[in-house]
N, C-alpha and C positions, 0 to 999 in steps of 0.2 A: 959867837955862837954860830955854827954851821946852819945855813938856811937850806932846807930841802925844797927843790923846784917841784911845784905841783902843776897838774894838767886839770883841768875841770871838765868833765863831759856833761852835756846838756847846760852849757854855760849861759845861755840866753833866757832860760826860764827863771821863775821866781827864786827857786832854791839855789840855782846857779848863780843868780846875782847876789843872793845872801852870802854865798861862798866867798865871792869876790869881795864884797864889802868887809866881812869878817877877817879876811885874809890880808887886807891892807895894812901894812906896818906890823904884821905878825913877826914875832921874834925868831920863829923856827920855819917859817913857810914863806916863799914867794911865788906868784902866780907866774908860770913860764910859758903855758899854752891853755888855749881855750878851743874847745870842739863842741859842734852842736850839728843841727840836721842840715840837709842838702841846701834849704833856701838860704842859709846863713853862709855857707862855706866860701871862703875866698874873699869876702868882705872883711873891712875893719870890724873889730867887734863894736866900737861906736856906732857904726852904720848899721849893723846887723841886729842890735839890742836896742829894744826901747826900755829905758832904765825906769823901773817902778818902784824903786825905794828911795825914802828920804836921803839927802845928801846927793852929791855928785859921783858919777861914775869916776873911779880912779884913772887918772890920765895914763899911766903906764899900760893898764889893760885896754884901753880905749883904742890904742894903735895897734894891738895884737891883731893878726889874721886869724879867723875863725877856721879850724882845721876840722876833717872829718872825725868822728869819734871811733876811729881804729887806730891800732898800734902800726908803726912807732910814733910816739909824740917825744919831743925833747923835754922830758921830765924824769923826776925820780919816782913819783908816785902819783896816783890820780885819785880825785874826788869825784864821785858820780852822783848826779842827780837825774838820771836817765829815767824816762816813763818804763814801767814795768814791762811793757811788751816788747822792748828791745833790749833791756838791760841785762837780761841773763846772757845773750849770745855775745854782747859787746864787752860786759865786764869780765866773762869767762875768757874772752881772746886777750884782755890786756893781763889777766893773772897768768895765762899760759905763755905769754911773751916775757914773763918775768918781773911785771910791774905789781907792787902793793896797790891794792884797790880797796878804798874806804868808800863804801856805798850807802847812800840814803834810799836806794831802791829796795822794793820788796823781793826781788828775784831770788836771792840766795838766803833769805832770813831763816827759813826752816830747814836748810840743809844740815845733815847731822855734823859735818866737820866745819862749819862757818860760824864763828862767834857771833851772836846776836847781843849787842854790848851796850850797857849803860855802865861807865867806868866806876861810878858810885856804888853800884848794886852788885855786879857780877864779873868784876875784873878778872877773876879766877878763870872763866870761861875762854880766856886767850889761850889756855892750855890745848885747846881745840885745834890751834894751828899746828901743833906737832903732829897731829894726825893729817891735817890738811897737806902739809908738805909732802907727804908720801904720794901725792897725786898732781902736784904742780910744780914747776921748776923752782929752783933755790931763788929766792928774793920775791917770787910772785906769791901773793896772797889774798884772800878777799875777807874783809871784816865789814859787817853791817851794823847799822844803829836801827832801832825798832821804828814801827809806826809812831806818828807824832803823838797821838793820844795815849799809846801804850807807855811811852817814855814817862809821860807825867803820871799816869796812874800806877805803873810799876815802881817809879821812885817814891811815890806816896806811900806804897803798901810795903815796900822793902824793910824800912825800920821797924814798923809794927810787926811784920812777920817774924823778924829777927828777935825783937824783944818778947813778944807775947804769943807768938803763932796765929796766923790768920786761917780760920776755917774757909771762909767764903767772902767774896766781895761782889757788890753790884754797883755798876757805874752807868750813868746816864750822862752822855756827852753833849755840849753845846759848842760846835766847831766853826772856826772862823773861815771866812771866804777864802783867804790865801791858802788854806789847805787844798784847795781845788785847782791851785795854779791860775795861770792868766790865759784867757779871760774868764776862766772858770764858771761860775754859775750866772746864768743870764739874769739881768736885773729884774725882769718881769716875774721871774720865778721866785725870787727871795725878797723883793720888796713886799712888806706888809704880810710876811709869810715866815714860816719856819719849815724846812724839809725834813721829814723824819725818817730820812734813808741816805746812806753814803754807802755806795757799793764796797762791799768786802770789809767794811771798817770794823763792824762788830766781830766778825771772825778773826781778824788780825787781833784785836785787843785780847779776846778771850784765849787764843792759841799762844801767842807771843808772850803774854805776861806770865803764864806758868813756866814757860821754857826759860825766861830770863831769871825768874825767882827759884829755878831747879838748881841743882847741884852737879859740878863736874865729878863723874866717877868712872874710872877706866876709860878715858877718852870719849865719853859719852855724856850727854846732859840728861840726867834723871829729872823729869818734870816734877815741879811742885805739886802736890795733891790739892792744893787750894783750889776751890771752885770759883769761877769767875763768869760773870754775866755782863753784857754791854749792850746798851741802847744808844744809837748815834743820831745826832740831828746836826744840819746846817743852820746857822743863824747869821744875821746881817749884822756882822762884826768884821773888820778888816783883818786884825790879828789877835791871836790869844785863844787857845782852846781852853775850856772849862769841863770839869767833870764833877757830878753831883755823886758821890760815893758812899755806899752803905757796907759796913763791915761787920763780920761775925767772928769773934775771936775764939781761941780754943780754952780760954780761962777768963776769970773776972779781971778786969783792969778798970781803973779810974780815968776820968778825963784829964786829971792832972798829970798822970803818967804818960798818956798818950801825948799830951802837949810837950811834956819834957822830952820824950823820944824823938818827936819831930824836931825840936829846936837844937838839941844836941848831937844831931846826926852829922857825921863827918866820915869820910873814907878815904880810900887811897889818893884820888886826885888832889884832895885838899893837903894830905900829908905830903905829897910830892911837889905841891905848889904849881901845878900845871896852868899854863897861862890862861886857858878857857874855863878853868874850874872855879865856880864861885866860892866865896869864903863860906857861905851858908847855902847848901843845895836845896834845903828847905826852910821856908820861914812861915811862921804863924800870925795871922792877924786877928785881933780881937774885936774889931769893930763889927756891928751887927749886918753891914752891908758890903763887906769885903770878903774875898777879893773880887776885882772888877777888871776886865780886860784893859780899859783906858788907863787904869791907874796902876796896874800890878804886872802886866806882861813884861816889862822892861826890868824887873827885879834882878840884881845879879847880872846886869847886862845881858837880861834875856835868858839866862841859864839857870835862874833859881825857880823852883815850883813853889807857888804860894798857896797856904792852906787857909781856910776860914770856915766859920759856921760849924764848928766842932761841938756836937752835942750827942747826948745819948738819943738812941732811936727806939721806936715802939715795935719794930718788927725784928730787926737785927740788933747789934749791939750799940754800934756808934755810927753816926753820920758826919760827913765833912764835905767841903767844896774844894776842889783843886783847880789851880789855873797855871798855865805855862805858856811862853810864847812858841808857837807851832813851827815857825820857820828858822828859829835860833835854837833853843833846847830840844825842839821837836824834829829838826833836820839838820841844817848845815852846822851850826853850833855843836851838835851831837856828835857829827861825823869828825870835825876838827878835833874835839876833845878826845876822841877814839884814837885819832893819829897821834896826839900828843902823848897819850898813854903808850902806845906802840913804841915811840921813841924812848920814853922814860924807862921802859922795861926792855930795852935792847932788841926789840923785835923788828925795827927797820934798819938794821945794820947792813942788810944785802939789797937795800933799795935800788932800783933800776937806775943805771946812769949812763 
């Protein structure tokens, strides 16, 4: 199988490190270039990066020189984990130079011709690339994955909306420290504490979810009419975002039918056998005290959303708890799965070389 050479923008950060970890021994991708901020440039990656993940830094990447995050890079496509304040200009410059850009950044998520993609949920939104190609060079493109909590919530809501129709959903998140990057939240702020505010997070969940669950119509996304409300909290957990979700359906449904819809849900990535696609995108736990980050965040190699605490609700119709790994399914793993789908659907044939 041909391996595509990839460059990683923001390679020294937590999500950049997760890209490198997940791409080691990947059958379709090999890391060919790493790029990061001024203070890291010119150094070997092993000297520029303090490795924060379990396991060892891959040797092949350790010896690579850190380059500026500007084109050209010796690669076929780029994965971006750049901060939002610099991502738009940088990612745009790579797309204009003819590189496919697979981004974890928020910079382009709501642009009308940029797919905001969860492959199991809205793979048909890749049709927006036909419109995007009218303004970028052949081979250049931008595809984004959603906010880390949005991915978990939208993936949980998608099969329910498809089967029953969801009128409204309210989500209260408990989000891990790694979602804030490194060094992230100061220890004296989070120890013995919960922070009831994460900048822009609630707005992202509310706006991105209805776009993802919308329909592609005449090269535009018609947003879902579903009403979505979110409240977000930072908690003292290393990895694994959780959401307590309440749902109002458009018709009467049973708890048994909801469980069946969750457990049987499969989509295009599973049909295509994509490397990063979990066999079960959603699993349901029946124990009264699951899911928990410590035990469930790594389900499906970190790509499965775990559902538990599924009951009728006294205010809306039903409630459940969802959990996913925020830096794998919610970030680097999501972007890699997006790239795998682009290959499988023939949309990376013009990759930069």
